[in-house]
C-alpha atoms as an extended CHARMM CRD file, in Angstrom:
* protein
*
       241  EXT
         1         1  UNK       CA             -4.5720000000       22.1140000000        1.3010000000  PROA      1               0.0000000000
         2         2  UNK       CA             -6.2000000000       18.5190000000        1.6590000000  PROA      2               0.0000000000
         3         3  UNK       CA             -9.2740000000       18.0740000000        3.6060000000  PROA      3               0.0000000000
         4         4  UNK       CA             -9.5560000000       16.2430000000        6.8910000000  PROA      4               0.0000000000
         5         5  UNK       CA             -7.0800000000       18.6710000000        8.6510000000  PROA      5               0.0000000000
         6         6  UNK       CA             -7.1510000000       18.2710000000       12.0880000000  PROA      6               0.0000000000
         7         7  UNK       CA             -9.2910000000       20.7780000000       14.1530000000  PROA      7               0.0000000000
         8         8  UNK       CA             -6.6620000000       21.6740000000       16.5640000000  PROA      8               0.0000000000
         9         9  UNK       CA             -6.1590000000       25.1520000000       18.0570000000  PROA      9               0.0000000000
        10        10  UNK       CA             -2.8060000000       25.5720000000       16.3420000000  PROA      10              0.0000000000
        11        11  UNK       CA             -3.6070000000       23.0810000000       13.4670000000  PROA      11              0.0000000000
        12        12  UNK       CA             -0.4460000000       20.9610000000       14.2790000000  PROA      12              0.0000000000
        13        13  UNK       CA             -0.0950000000       17.4510000000       14.8970000000  PROA      13              0.0000000000
        14        14  UNK       CA              2.7590000000       15.0410000000       16.1050000000  PROA      14              0.0000000000
        15        15  UNK       CA              4.0880000000       13.1630000000       13.3730000000  PROA      15              0.0000000000
        16        16  UNK       CA              5.2310000000        9.3660000000       13.2460000000  PROA      16              0.0000000000
        17        17  UNK       CA              8.6860000000       10.8140000000       14.2420000000  PROA      17              0.0000000000
        18        18  UNK       CA              7.1180000000       12.9910000000       16.8700000000  PROA      18              0.0000000000
        19        19  UNK       CA              7.7510000000       16.2960000000       15.3340000000  PROA      19              0.0000000000
        20        20  UNK       CA              5.2040000000       18.7540000000       14.7710000000  PROA      20              0.0000000000
        21        21  UNK       CA              3.4390000000       18.7350000000       10.9880000000  PROA      21              0.0000000000
        22        22  UNK       CA              0.4010000000       20.4160000000        9.6770000000  PROA      22              0.0000000000
        23        23  UNK       CA             -2.5150000000       18.2950000000       11.1300000000  PROA      23              0.0000000000
        24        24  UNK       CA             -3.9890000000       17.1880000000        7.7950000000  PROA      24              0.0000000000
        25        25  UNK       CA             -0.3470000000       15.8030000000        6.8920000000  PROA      25              0.0000000000
        26        26  UNK       CA             -0.3630000000       13.0990000000        9.5410000000  PROA      26              0.0000000000
        27        27  UNK       CA             -4.1510000000       12.1580000000        9.0550000000  PROA      27              0.0000000000
        28        28  UNK       CA             -3.0300000000        8.9460000000        6.8840000000  PROA      28              0.0000000000
        29        29  UNK       CA              0.2560000000        7.3890000000        5.7630000000  PROA      29              0.0000000000
        30        30  UNK       CA             -0.1310000000        8.4610000000        2.3260000000  PROA      30              0.0000000000
        31        31  UNK       CA             -0.8650000000       11.9080000000        3.4920000000  PROA      31              0.0000000000
        32        32  UNK       CA              2.5940000000       12.0450000000        5.6700000000  PROA      32              0.0000000000
        33        33  UNK       CA              4.6200000000       11.1380000000        2.6180000000  PROA      33              0.0000000000
        34        34  UNK       CA              2.8740000000       13.7380000000        0.6080000000  PROA      34              0.0000000000
        35        35  UNK       CA              2.9630000000       16.4890000000        3.1610000000  PROA      35              0.0000000000
        36        36  UNK       CA              6.7110000000       15.7790000000        3.7960000000  PROA      36              0.0000000000
        37        37  UNK       CA              8.1360000000       14.9010000000        0.0320000000  PROA      37              0.0000000000
        38        38  UNK       CA              5.8030000000       17.0690000000       -1.8910000000  PROA      38              0.0000000000
        39        39  UNK       CA              3.5320000000       19.6830000000       -0.7030000000  PROA      39              0.0000000000
        40        40  UNK       CA              4.7420000000       22.9960000000       -1.1770000000  PROA      40              0.0000000000
        41        41  UNK       CA              8.1160000000       22.4820000000       -2.6870000000  PROA      41              0.0000000000
        42        42  UNK       CA              8.5320000000       24.5130000000       -5.8660000000  PROA      42              0.0000000000
        43        43  UNK       CA              7.6660000000       22.7540000000       -9.1610000000  PROA      43              0.0000000000
        44        44  UNK       CA              8.7630000000       23.9550000000      -12.4510000000  PROA      44              0.0000000000
        45        45  UNK       CA              8.3760000000       20.5770000000      -14.6020000000  PROA      45              0.0000000000
        46        46  UNK       CA              5.5820000000       21.2370000000      -16.9950000000  PROA      46              0.0000000000
        47        47  UNK       CA              4.2870000000       17.6200000000      -16.7040000000  PROA      47              0.0000000000
        48        48  UNK       CA              3.6300000000       17.7310000000      -13.2110000000  PROA      48              0.0000000000
        49        49  UNK       CA              2.2620000000       21.1040000000      -13.2070000000  PROA      49              0.0000000000
        50        50  UNK       CA             -0.4380000000       20.0820000000      -15.9220000000  PROA      50              0.0000000000
        51        51  UNK       CA             -0.8300000000       16.9570000000      -13.9760000000  PROA      51              0.0000000000
        52        52  UNK       CA             -1.5850000000       18.5910000000      -10.4570000000  PROA      52              0.0000000000
        53        53  UNK       CA             -3.9630000000       21.1410000000      -12.1490000000  PROA      53              0.0000000000
        54        54  UNK       CA             -5.8150000000       18.3430000000      -13.9050000000  PROA      54              0.0000000000
        55        55  UNK       CA             -5.8460000000       16.0490000000      -10.4190000000  PROA      55              0.0000000000
        56        56  UNK       CA             -7.4390000000       19.1820000000       -8.5500000000  PROA      56              0.0000000000
        57        57  UNK       CA            -10.2730000000       19.3140000000      -10.8650000000  PROA      57              0.0000000000
        58        58  UNK       CA            -10.8940000000       15.5120000000      -10.5680000000  PROA      58              0.0000000000
        59        59  UNK       CA            -10.5510000000       16.0410000000       -6.8180000000  PROA      59              0.0000000000
        60        60  UNK       CA            -13.5590000000       18.5710000000       -6.8590000000  PROA      60              0.0000000000
        61        61  UNK       CA            -16.0890000000       17.2430000000       -4.4980000000  PROA      61              0.0000000000
        62        62  UNK       CA            -13.8290000000       14.4520000000       -3.1250000000  PROA      62              0.0000000000
        63        63  UNK       CA            -11.1550000000       14.0960000000       -0.7860000000  PROA      63              0.0000000000
        64        64  UNK       CA             -7.7500000000       14.7290000000       -1.7340000000  PROA      64              0.0000000000
        65        65  UNK       CA             -6.7980000000       11.5300000000       -0.4200000000  PROA      65              0.0000000000
        66        66  UNK       CA             -9.0160000000        9.6850000000       -2.7320000000  PROA      66              0.0000000000
        67        67  UNK       CA             -7.0220000000       11.3820000000       -5.7140000000  PROA      67              0.0000000000
        68        68  UNK       CA             -3.7690000000       10.8250000000       -3.9360000000  PROA      68              0.0000000000
        69        69  UNK       CA             -4.4180000000        6.9970000000       -3.7940000000  PROA      69              0.0000000000
        70        70  UNK       CA             -5.2770000000        6.7970000000       -7.2780000000  PROA      70              0.0000000000
        71        71  UNK       CA             -2.6850000000        8.7700000000       -8.6800000000  PROA      71              0.0000000000
        72        72  UNK       CA             -0.8570000000        6.1660000000      -10.2940000000  PROA      72              0.0000000000
        73        73  UNK       CA             -3.8090000000        5.0760000000      -12.3150000000  PROA      73              0.0000000000
        74        74  UNK       CA             -4.5490000000        8.2700000000      -13.3590000000  PROA      74              0.0000000000
        75        75  UNK       CA             -0.9750000000        8.7070000000      -14.6810000000  PROA      75              0.0000000000
        76        76  UNK       CA             -1.2690000000        5.5010000000      -16.3360000000  PROA      76              0.0000000000
        77        77  UNK       CA             -4.4130000000        6.6260000000      -17.9970000000  PROA      77              0.0000000000
        78        78  UNK       CA             -3.5120000000        9.9940000000      -19.1070000000  PROA      78              0.0000000000
        79        79  UNK       CA             -0.3870000000        9.1850000000      -20.7580000000  PROA      79              0.0000000000
        80        80  UNK       CA              1.8570000000       10.3180000000      -17.7930000000  PROA      80              0.0000000000
        81        81  UNK       CA              0.1220000000       13.5970000000      -18.1200000000  PROA      81              0.0000000000
        82        82  UNK       CA              2.1780000000       14.5050000000      -20.9690000000  PROA      82              0.0000000000
        83        83  UNK       CA             -0.2160000000       17.1320000000      -22.5570000000  PROA      83              0.0000000000
        84        84  UNK       CA              0.7900000000       16.9650000000      -25.7820000000  PROA      84              0.0000000000
        85        85  UNK       CA             -0.2450000000       13.3840000000      -25.8520000000  PROA      85              0.0000000000
        86        86  UNK       CA             -3.1250000000       14.0330000000      -24.1880000000  PROA      86              0.0000000000
        87        87  UNK       CA             -4.1740000000       16.6770000000      -26.4960000000  PROA      87              0.0000000000
        88        88  UNK       CA             -4.7660000000       14.0380000000      -29.3250000000  PROA      88              0.0000000000
        89        89  UNK       CA             -7.1040000000       11.9940000000      -27.1430000000  PROA      89              0.0000000000
        90        90  UNK       CA            -10.5160000000       11.4340000000      -28.8920000000  PROA      90              0.0000000000
        91        91  UNK       CA            -13.8540000000        9.8030000000      -28.3480000000  PROA      91              0.0000000000
        92        92  UNK       CA            -12.4780000000        6.3480000000      -28.2600000000  PROA      92              0.0000000000
        93        93  UNK       CA            -10.2230000000        7.4380000000      -25.2260000000  PROA      93              0.0000000000
        94        94  UNK       CA            -12.8540000000        9.1100000000      -23.2810000000  PROA      94              0.0000000000
        95        95  UNK       CA            -14.5200000000        5.4930000000      -23.1980000000  PROA      95              0.0000000000
        96        96  UNK       CA            -11.6680000000        3.8730000000      -22.3200000000  PROA      96              0.0000000000
        97        97  UNK       CA            -11.4710000000        6.2890000000      -19.3320000000  PROA      97              0.0000000000
        98        98  UNK       CA            -14.8910000000        5.7830000000      -18.3530000000  PROA      98              0.0000000000
        99        99  UNK       CA            -14.2970000000        2.1090000000      -18.2500000000  PROA      99              0.0000000000
       100       100  UNK       CA            -11.2190000000        2.7110000000      -15.9750000000  PROA      100             0.0000000000
       101       101  UNK       CA            -12.2690000000        1.7580000000      -12.4760000000  PROA      101             0.0000000000
       102       102  UNK       CA             -8.9370000000        2.8920000000      -11.1360000000  PROA      102             0.0000000000
       103       103  UNK       CA             -9.7150000000        6.5340000000      -11.6820000000  PROA      103             0.0000000000
       104       104  UNK       CA            -12.8980000000        8.9550000000      -11.1460000000  PROA      104             0.0000000000
       105       105  UNK       CA            -14.9950000000        8.0810000000      -13.9330000000  PROA      105             0.0000000000
       106       106  UNK       CA            -16.5900000000       11.4540000000      -14.5680000000  PROA      106             0.0000000000
       107       107  UNK       CA            -17.3900000000       12.5200000000      -18.1410000000  PROA      107             0.0000000000
       108       108  UNK       CA            -17.1530000000       16.0050000000      -17.4720000000  PROA      108             0.0000000000
       109       109  UNK       CA            -13.7200000000       15.9300000000      -15.4670000000  PROA      109             0.0000000000
       110       110  UNK       CA            -12.3560000000       13.6390000000      -18.3520000000  PROA      110             0.0000000000
       111       111  UNK       CA            -13.3630000000       16.0340000000      -21.4590000000  PROA      111             0.0000000000
       112       112  UNK       CA            -12.0570000000       18.6200000000      -19.5160000000  PROA      112             0.0000000000
       113       113  UNK       CA             -8.7500000000       17.0390000000      -18.7740000000  PROA      113             0.0000000000
       114       114  UNK       CA             -8.7210000000       16.5890000000      -22.9680000000  PROA      114             0.0000000000
       115       115  UNK       CA             -9.5410000000       20.3620000000      -23.3500000000  PROA      115             0.0000000000
       116       116  UNK       CA             -7.1110000000       21.4510000000      -20.7830000000  PROA      116             0.0000000000
       117       117  UNK       CA             -4.2870000000       19.4230000000      -22.5170000000  PROA      117             0.0000000000
       118       118  UNK       CA             -5.0620000000       21.1840000000      -26.0010000000  PROA      118             0.0000000000
       119       119  UNK       CA             -5.2050000000       24.7970000000      -24.0570000000  PROA      119             0.0000000000
       120       120  UNK       CA             -1.9060000000       23.8700000000      -22.4200000000  PROA      120             0.0000000000
       121       121  UNK       CA             -0.1760000000       22.9600000000      -25.8120000000  PROA      121             0.0000000000
       122       122  UNK       CA             -1.2450000000       26.6890000000      -27.2150000000  PROA      122             0.0000000000
       123       123  UNK       CA              0.0300000000       27.9730000000      -23.5920000000  PROA      123             0.0000000000
       124       124  UNK       CA              3.2640000000       26.3920000000      -23.5150000000  PROA      124             0.0000000000
       125       125  UNK       CA              4.0460000000       27.9410000000      -26.9730000000  PROA      125             0.0000000000
       126       126  UNK       CA              2.9310000000       31.2700000000      -26.1410000000  PROA      126             0.0000000000
       127       127  UNK       CA              4.5960000000       31.5550000000      -22.6510000000  PROA      127             0.0000000000
       128       128  UNK       CA              7.7130000000       29.2530000000      -23.6350000000  PROA      128             0.0000000000
       129       129  UNK       CA              6.6860000000       26.6540000000      -20.9350000000  PROA      129             0.0000000000
       130       130  UNK       CA              3.7890000000       26.1450000000      -18.4780000000  PROA      130             0.0000000000
       131       131  UNK       CA              6.1900000000       26.7510000000      -15.8060000000  PROA      131             0.0000000000
       132       132  UNK       CA              6.8310000000       30.2670000000      -17.0960000000  PROA      132             0.0000000000
       133       133  UNK       CA              3.1570000000       30.9540000000      -17.3910000000  PROA      133             0.0000000000
       134       134  UNK       CA              2.1190000000       29.6390000000      -13.8270000000  PROA      134             0.0000000000
       135       135  UNK       CA              5.1630000000       31.4440000000      -11.9100000000  PROA      135             0.0000000000
       136       136  UNK       CA              3.9770000000       34.8360000000      -13.0310000000  PROA      136             0.0000000000
       137       137  UNK       CA              0.9910000000       34.4230000000      -10.6010000000  PROA      137             0.0000000000
       138       138  UNK       CA              3.7330000000       33.8460000000       -7.6480000000  PROA      138             0.0000000000
       139       139  UNK       CA              2.2350000000       36.2340000000       -4.8880000000  PROA      139             0.0000000000
       140       140  UNK       CA              4.7440000000       38.9720000000       -3.8620000000  PROA      140             0.0000000000
       141       141  UNK       CA              5.9030000000       38.7410000000       -0.1250000000  PROA      141             0.0000000000
       142       142  UNK       CA              3.9500000000       41.8950000000        0.9350000000  PROA      142             0.0000000000
       143       143  UNK       CA              0.4730000000       40.0050000000        0.0350000000  PROA      143             0.0000000000
       144       144  UNK       CA              1.5210000000       36.9620000000        2.2970000000  PROA      144             0.0000000000
       145       145  UNK       CA              0.3760000000       36.9240000000        5.8720000000  PROA      145             0.0000000000
       146       146  UNK       CA              2.9890000000       37.7990000000        8.4910000000  PROA      146             0.0000000000
       147       147  UNK       CA              2.3890000000       34.1490000000       10.1030000000  PROA      147             0.0000000000
       148       148  UNK       CA              0.6340000000       31.0690000000        8.5860000000  PROA      148             0.0000000000
       149       149  UNK       CA             -1.5510000000       29.8390000000       11.1190000000  PROA      149             0.0000000000
       150       150  UNK       CA             -4.3200000000       27.8380000000       10.6220000000  PROA      150             0.0000000000
       151       151  UNK       CA             -6.7040000000       30.5230000000       11.5170000000  PROA      151             0.0000000000
       152       152  UNK       CA             -5.0110000000       32.4910000000        8.5650000000  PROA      152             0.0000000000
       153       153  UNK       CA             -5.4650000000       29.3170000000        6.2390000000  PROA      153             0.0000000000
       154       154  UNK       CA             -8.9830000000       29.0850000000        7.0010000000  PROA      154             0.0000000000
       155       155  UNK       CA             -9.6890000000       32.7410000000        6.7820000000  PROA      155             0.0000000000
       156       156  UNK       CA             -8.9670000000       33.3740000000        2.9670000000  PROA      156             0.0000000000
       157       157  UNK       CA             -9.6090000000       29.8210000000        1.0850000000  PROA      157             0.0000000000
       158       158  UNK       CA             -8.5910000000       31.9640000000       -2.3210000000  PROA      158             0.0000000000
       159       159  UNK       CA             -6.2940000000       34.8820000000       -2.9650000000  PROA      159             0.0000000000
       160       160  UNK       CA             -6.2610000000       37.9290000000       -5.5210000000  PROA      160             0.0000000000
       161       161  UNK       CA             -3.3950000000       35.7670000000       -7.2000000000  PROA      161             0.0000000000
       162       162  UNK       CA             -5.6600000000       32.7070000000       -7.3240000000  PROA      162             0.0000000000
       163       163  UNK       CA             -8.5540000000       34.5880000000       -8.4740000000  PROA      163             0.0000000000
       164       164  UNK       CA             -6.3530000000       36.2560000000      -11.4790000000  PROA      164             0.0000000000
       165       165  UNK       CA             -4.8500000000       32.9150000000      -12.5010000000  PROA      165             0.0000000000
       166       166  UNK       CA             -8.2600000000       31.4970000000      -12.6530000000  PROA      166             0.0000000000
       167       167  UNK       CA             -9.8890000000       33.9090000000      -14.5280000000  PROA      167             0.0000000000
       168       168  UNK       CA             -6.8990000000       33.8170000000      -16.9840000000  PROA      168             0.0000000000
       169       169  UNK       CA             -7.1480000000       29.9660000000      -17.1660000000  PROA      169             0.0000000000
       170       170  UNK       CA            -11.1200000000       30.3640000000      -17.9630000000  PROA      170             0.0000000000
       171       171  UNK       CA            -10.2100000000       33.2820000000      -20.4790000000  PROA      171             0.0000000000
       172       172  UNK       CA             -8.0250000000       30.5010000000      -22.5260000000  PROA      172             0.0000000000
       173       173  UNK       CA            -10.6890000000       28.0060000000      -22.5530000000  PROA      173             0.0000000000
       174       174  UNK       CA             -9.4880000000       25.9560000000      -19.4800000000  PROA      174             0.0000000000
       175       175  UNK       CA            -12.2560000000       24.1210000000      -17.5080000000  PROA      175             0.0000000000
       176       176  UNK       CA            -12.4940000000       23.0130000000      -13.5890000000  PROA      176             0.0000000000
       177       177  UNK       CA            -10.0900000000       25.8410000000      -12.8710000000  PROA      177             0.0000000000
       178       178  UNK       CA            -11.8890000000       28.0640000000       -9.9780000000  PROA      178             0.0000000000
       179       179  UNK       CA             -9.9130000000       30.0060000000       -7.7260000000  PROA      179             0.0000000000
       180       180  UNK       CA            -10.3000000000       27.5980000000       -4.7010000000  PROA      180             0.0000000000
       181       181  UNK       CA             -8.8160000000       24.7840000000       -7.2610000000  PROA      181             0.0000000000
       182       182  UNK       CA             -6.2830000000       27.5210000000       -8.4150000000  PROA      182             0.0000000000
       183       183  UNK       CA             -4.8720000000       27.9770000000       -5.1150000000  PROA      183             0.0000000000
       184       184  UNK       CA             -4.5320000000       24.5250000000       -4.0440000000  PROA      184             0.0000000000
       185       185  UNK       CA             -2.6790000000       24.2630000000       -6.7570000000  PROA      185             0.0000000000
       186       186  UNK       CA             -0.2640000000       27.2680000000       -5.7210000000  PROA      186             0.0000000000
       187       187  UNK       CA              0.1630000000       25.9510000000       -2.4800000000  PROA      187             0.0000000000
       188       188  UNK       CA              1.2700000000       22.2090000000       -3.4440000000  PROA      188             0.0000000000
       189       189  UNK       CA              3.4580000000       23.3170000000       -6.2640000000  PROA      189             0.0000000000
       190       190  UNK       CA              5.4480000000       25.7960000000       -4.0310000000  PROA      190             0.0000000000
       191       191  UNK       CA              4.1960000000       29.2540000000       -5.5370000000  PROA      191             0.0000000000
       192       192  UNK       CA              3.2350000000       29.9560000000       -1.7530000000  PROA      192             0.0000000000
       193       193  UNK       CA              4.5530000000       28.1680000000        1.1680000000  PROA      193             0.0000000000
       194       194  UNK       CA              1.6100000000       27.1880000000        3.3120000000  PROA      194             0.0000000000
       195       195  UNK       CA              3.0720000000       24.7040000000        5.7980000000  PROA      195             0.0000000000
       196       196  UNK       CA              1.8250000000       26.4300000000        9.2880000000  PROA      196             0.0000000000
       197       197  UNK       CA              4.2480000000       28.5040000000       11.2800000000  PROA      197             0.0000000000
       198       198  UNK       CA              5.6840000000       25.4640000000       13.9490000000  PROA      198             0.0000000000
       199       199  UNK       CA              5.3230000000       22.1210000000       11.3830000000  PROA      199             0.0000000000
       200       200  UNK       CA              8.7380000000       20.8120000000       10.9570000000  PROA      200             0.0000000000
       201       201  UNK       CA              8.6430000000       21.2660000000        7.2160000000  PROA      201             0.0000000000
       202       202  UNK       CA              7.8260000000       24.7960000000        6.6910000000  PROA      202             0.0000000000
       203       203  UNK       CA             11.6740000000       25.7410000000        7.0980000000  PROA      203             0.0000000000
       204       204  UNK       CA             12.6110000000       23.0400000000        4.6440000000  PROA      204             0.0000000000
       205       205  UNK       CA             10.3320000000       24.2840000000        1.9760000000  PROA      205             0.0000000000
       206       206  UNK       CA             11.3560000000       28.0490000000        2.6710000000  PROA      206             0.0000000000
       207       207  UNK       CA             15.0420000000       27.1360000000        1.8350000000  PROA      207             0.0000000000
       208       208  UNK       CA             14.1140000000       25.2510000000       -1.3980000000  PROA      208             0.0000000000
       209       209  UNK       CA             11.9960000000       28.1970000000       -2.0730000000  PROA      209             0.0000000000
       210       210  UNK       CA             14.7440000000       30.7080000000       -1.5890000000  PROA      210             0.0000000000
       211       211  UNK       CA             17.1110000000       28.2500000000       -3.9420000000  PROA      211             0.0000000000
       212       212  UNK       CA             14.7160000000       27.6880000000       -6.7030000000  PROA      212             0.0000000000
       213       213  UNK       CA             15.2440000000       29.2800000000       -9.9180000000  PROA      213             0.0000000000
       214       214  UNK       CA             12.2810000000       31.0820000000      -11.4390000000  PROA      214             0.0000000000
       215       215  UNK       CA             11.4830000000       30.0400000000      -14.6640000000  PROA      215             0.0000000000
       216       216  UNK       CA             12.0910000000       32.7320000000      -17.4990000000  PROA      216             0.0000000000
       217       217  UNK       CA              9.1550000000       34.3770000000      -18.4800000000  PROA      217             0.0000000000
       218       218  UNK       CA              8.8520000000       34.7420000000      -22.2550000000  PROA      218             0.0000000000
       219       219  UNK       CA              8.3840000000       38.0390000000      -23.7370000000  PROA      219             0.0000000000
       220       220  UNK       CA              4.7140000000       39.1240000000      -23.9380000000  PROA      220             0.0000000000
       221       221  UNK       CA              1.5780000000       40.7350000000      -21.9940000000  PROA      221             0.0000000000
       222       222  UNK       CA              1.4040000000       38.5540000000      -18.4400000000  PROA      222             0.0000000000
       223       223  UNK       CA             -2.0080000000       38.5280000000      -16.8870000000  PROA      223             0.0000000000
       224       224  UNK       CA             -1.3630000000       40.4590000000      -13.4350000000  PROA      224             0.0000000000
       225       225  UNK       CA             -3.4480000000       39.8050000000      -10.1350000000  PROA      225             0.0000000000
       226       226  UNK       CA             -6.1410000000       42.0420000000       -9.4770000000  PROA      226             0.0000000000
       227       227  UNK       CA             -5.7960000000       44.8790000000       -7.1350000000  PROA      227             0.0000000000
       228       228  UNK       CA             -6.8440000000       42.9920000000       -3.6590000000  PROA      228             0.0000000000
       229       229  UNK       CA             -8.6970000000       44.1550000000       -1.0810000000  PROA      229             0.0000000000
       230       230  UNK       CA             -7.4600000000       40.8330000000        0.7770000000  PROA      230             0.0000000000
       231       231  UNK       CA             -3.8190000000       41.8460000000       -0.1680000000  PROA      231             0.0000000000
       232       232  UNK       CA             -3.6850000000       44.1990000000        2.8650000000  PROA      232             0.0000000000
       233       233  UNK       CA             -4.9690000000       41.4110000000        5.0480000000  PROA      233             0.0000000000
       234       234  UNK       CA             -3.0260000000       39.5140000000        7.4520000000  PROA      234             0.0000000000
       235       235  UNK       CA             -4.7940000000       36.3720000000        6.7330000000  PROA      235             0.0000000000
       236       236  UNK       CA             -3.7340000000       34.3030000000        3.2680000000  PROA      236             0.0000000000
       237       237  UNK       CA             -3.8750000000       30.6600000000        2.3660000000  PROA      237             0.0000000000
       238       238  UNK       CA             -7.1320000000       28.1590000000        2.4780000000  PROA      238             0.0000000000
       239       239  UNK       CA             -8.5200000000       25.7270000000        4.2270000000  PROA      239             0.0000000000
       240       240  UNK       CA             -9.1620000000       22.9900000000        1.4830000000  PROA      240             0.0000000000
       241       241  UNK       CA            -12.5470000000       23.0720000000       -0.0710000000  PROA      241             0.0000000000
């Protein structure tokens, strides 16, 4: 969940149309659009999945609003996050990106994105698509909180599934994919619906998830979430790092 969420008891705040939304989703105009049109809706497009995980890595230590406002510049700099193209980037591209004032000029994060693009090519070939791989980690309904409240999200910034995803990606050589980053990715890409109870968008996202056709998983071993002490806990989700 993006930073700067409103610290209200119920976590909700009135949007521009007067309807309640997740508090963070009304703190800036960019957030209103992102909250209402993107956050939590299920995604199966490999480029969008790769983009989001990369941008979550760039966001580390910054606000998501900073990254969101630079997103178009990131897309231009990284070939629309076509991971097959980014996998071919080399030293000249790193120098170019370090000189691009439109993005976050952090050598470690830039080099991690290039590395992750190469790992993404391998993973897409193995699993059939990145979507097929990532959706393996969708949490079971029984592991989700009965009610998605602000208190519940703050109580559990990571989940068993985000830990499992992080662990498996690291095993495969990915970087900047800690469990908190992975859970933010899962929230944004619709693997969970963490719009708060009472948010005007929660029902719309839930309907989109019910109608979403999960990507076909290619045959082969899939990483399973670790048995979680937290699976039995009522609280799930996260308050943004």
